[in-house]
N, C-alpha and C positions, 0 to 999 in steps of 0.2 A: 810753406812750400812754394807757393806763388812768389812770395819775395826773393827766396833762393834762385827761382827761375829767372826773375827780373834781373837779378845781380849778374846772372851767367849772360843773359841777353844783351844787358847794357855795360857789360866789360866792367864791372865793380868789384870782380871778386879780389883784387889786390888792394882795395880801399881798406883803411886800419879795421874798421867793424866787420866786414866780410872776410878780412884775410885769415883771421881767428878760424872762422867757420870752416872754410874750403881747405885749410891748411891739414885738417883732420881726416881728409879724405885722400890725401896724396898716398900714403901707405895702401890704403884700399885699392887705388888705381893701378898702382904697381903689383899687387897682388892678381888684381882680375887680369894683367896684361899677360901675366905668367901664367895663370889658369887656361887662358885661350879657350873660352867655352865654346861649343858648337850651337848652342840655344841657351837663352833665358827666359824663365817663366816668371813673369813679374804681377806680384799680386798687389793690387791696388785699390783705391776707392775713385770712383767715377764722380765728378762735380757737376751733375747735370748737362753733361756733355754729351754722353752716348744714350742716357736714361734721363727720364724725368719723372715727376710725381705719379704721370700717366701709368709708367709701369716701372716696379721697382724689383728687380731680382734681387734674392739674396746673395746668390753667386751668379755669375755669367763668364763663360769662357769664349774668347774670341778665337775663331776657327779661321779667319779670313787670309788673304795670301798678303794683304797689307792693310795696314791701319795709318790713315793721314792725322797729322795733329789737328786738334779742334780750334775751333775759333771760340775763344773765351770772353769775348766781348771787346779785344783789342786786337784782333787778329789771330791766326796760327803763330804759334812759337816758331822760331826760325831754326827748325831742327829737323834732321832727315824723317823722311816716313818711314815708319816701322814696318818692316818686312815680317810676314807670319812665318809659320810653320804648319801649314794645314794637315798635312798627314800625321805627324805627332799629335796636333791640337784634337783632331777626330779620334784618333787612337784613346787619347785621355778622356774624352769625352764618353766613348763607348764603354770604357773599363770603369769609370767612377760612377757611371748610371747603372751600371749592372752590378755595382757594390752599393747600390741604393742611394745615391746621391742624384737627386733629380734636378741636374743642372743646364740652365738654357745655353743653346749653342748659339751664338752669335756670327754670321757670317758678313756683316758689314756694321762696322763701328770706328767712330773717332776717338782718339785718346788725347787726354787732355794732361796737364801738367803733373797729375797725380803719377803718370807713367813715365814720362820724357824727363823730368827733373832727376829721378833717382837714375835713369840711363846716363844722363850729364855726370852726376857724381861720380859714377864706377866707370865711365867710358870716355869721359871728357866731351868734346865737340867735335867728333869728326864729321867727314862729308857724308859719310854713310855709317851706321850702326854695325859694330863689327860680326854681329850674328842675329839671326832671327830670333822674334822675340813672340811668345805665347801670353797674352794679356788675360788676367782672371781679375775680374770687377767684383767686389765685395760692397755689400751695402753696410755702410757705417754711417749713414747720414739721416735716414728715417728709423724712427722705433716700429718693430724690434729688430735691431742688428742680430748675426749669429751668435751663439755664445762661444767662448775661448775652446770649450770640448769640442762643438761641432768643427770649428775651423781645424782643429788639431787633426780631429780624425779626416777631415778632408785632405790635409797635407800627407796623411799615410795613405789614403786611397790614390793619390797623384804619384807617390812613390812607386806604389805598385805597377801602377800604369807605365811609369818611364820604364822600371825594371823589366817589365815585360814586352816592351818595343823591341821589334827585330833589330833594328839599326844601331850599332854602339855609338852613342852621342855623349859628350862632356855636357852635361846640363846645371846651370847656375839657377838659383831659385831666390829671387828677391822678395823678402816681406817688407812692406811698407806700411806706413802710418803714422800719424804724430804721435809723441810722447805726451806728457802731461802738458795741457795747455786747453785754455777757454777764451775764445773770441769775443765774446759778449756778455752782458749781463754784470752783476756786481762782482763776480769773480774773474772778469774778463783779465788776462795776462797771469794767471795762475801758473806757476810752476812748482811741483813736487819732485825736487832731485831724489829724495829719499825712495820714493815709490817707483821711479824710473830706473834707478840703479839696481833695486830689488828684483824688476821684473828682468833686467838684463842678467841678473845673477842667476835666475831661475832657467832662463833659456839656455844659458852655458853649461846647467846641469842637465835635468831630464826635462824641463818644462813642466813638471806636472802642478807645482805652485802656481804658477801662472794660469793653468788649464782651470783653475777652479775660482778664479777671480770673478764673481757675479758682476751683472752690469751695474749694479747701484753703487759698487765699491769703486769702479772705474770713475763715475759720476763725482763720487763724493771726494776720492784721492787724487783724480788725475784731471778733473775739469770736464765739461760738456763734450769736448771731442777727444777726451782720452780714450774713449771706445775704439777708437782706430787702431789700437796697440792689438786688438784681436787678430789683426790680420798677420801680424809678426807668428803667430801660432800655427797658420797654415804651413809656412815654412818650417818652422820647428818639427810640426808632425812628419815633413817629409825625410828627416834625417835619423841617423840612428839615435837609439837611446842614450847612447854615451858619444860625446862631440868633444872636439879639440876647439878651444878659442884660441883665434888666431890672433885678433886685433879687436880693440875697443876703444870708442872716442866717445866723450860726452862733455857738452859744452853749454851754458847759457848767457845769454838768450841770442835766438834768430829770429826777428821780427818779435815776435811776442812768445816764443815758445823755448823749451830745451831741443837740443840737437843730440841724438843719440845713434850710434853705428856700432855695429859688432859683426865680425865674420866668424863663423863656425865652420868647421869641417869635420867630415866623417872620420873614423880612425885610418890609418895608413893601410891596415889589412883591407878594409872595405874599400878603400880608393882604387888599390891594385886590382881589384876585383873587375873594375871597369863598369860595373853598372850600378854601383851605389851613388847616392848623392851625398857630394859634400858640400856643405851650405856656409855660405857666407852670407850673413844677413846685415843689412845696413839700414839704419833707421833714424831719422831725424824728428824732431817734432817742430813742427810749423804749422801754419793755419792747415797745411796739408803734409804734414810729416811724413817721411819716407823712411823706411829701413828695408834694408834688403839681405838676402840669404842666398848663399850659393853651395849647391850640392857638387860634391867632385865625383865621385864615382863615375855614375853615368850621367855627366854634365854635357 
């Protein structure tokens, strides 16, 4: 993901190596432009920008009015400040906590490439992001990360929160995180396309197969950083059990990882009701691969 962000920032997206990667998101940009969401919930992992080893929340919900780009060692990325939605974020916090998810509320937070690169891939590079964003940071850096089941159930709790919000909004939810990849060690550069594609297949169905994958299997099959895929399950939990796969893209490599992307929508009947999430989820695998999901009904 840092490499993809650097390619965007340094205007290298049309170079032969990167053009193959970025062309896979053109359909998704068009889909997003037609969806015109009022708000995006972005599930991502922080890279020691907002949190350090001093404080490691398993989940953390951004409730601030804005989230500046973080300085990750070479200055903040040249992207717009992310505008939040404190009213809905606070409503989600209250709702999920009352559903027994003890989630920290963060009222001041910088966001790094884990959040801003997925926004670039789906919204392009505008002067301002087209809608407010609620960041949801997930610990997939320090052991123990949350289980896939816990992430899925948090997605369901978020769905309840959005459905109960009094204002009718079109909400998209991005599930991000790298697919199979390992940054260091004897298996550096590992990519397991078979595992990645099976994971996407599960998400396109009901997600149950993916929910049951234990941490050790992510490590064995998808590499040390493959655990990031649990973040996709928050997105999947926010959707209907049955969804429609709108688009899928998968390629290798990008930097030293696979890039996977999928858009899922709730059924048309659900979307017509206005308060149902249709999910488009995009994910790529890179050092910080991203994937995102969009919910349509109450997007």
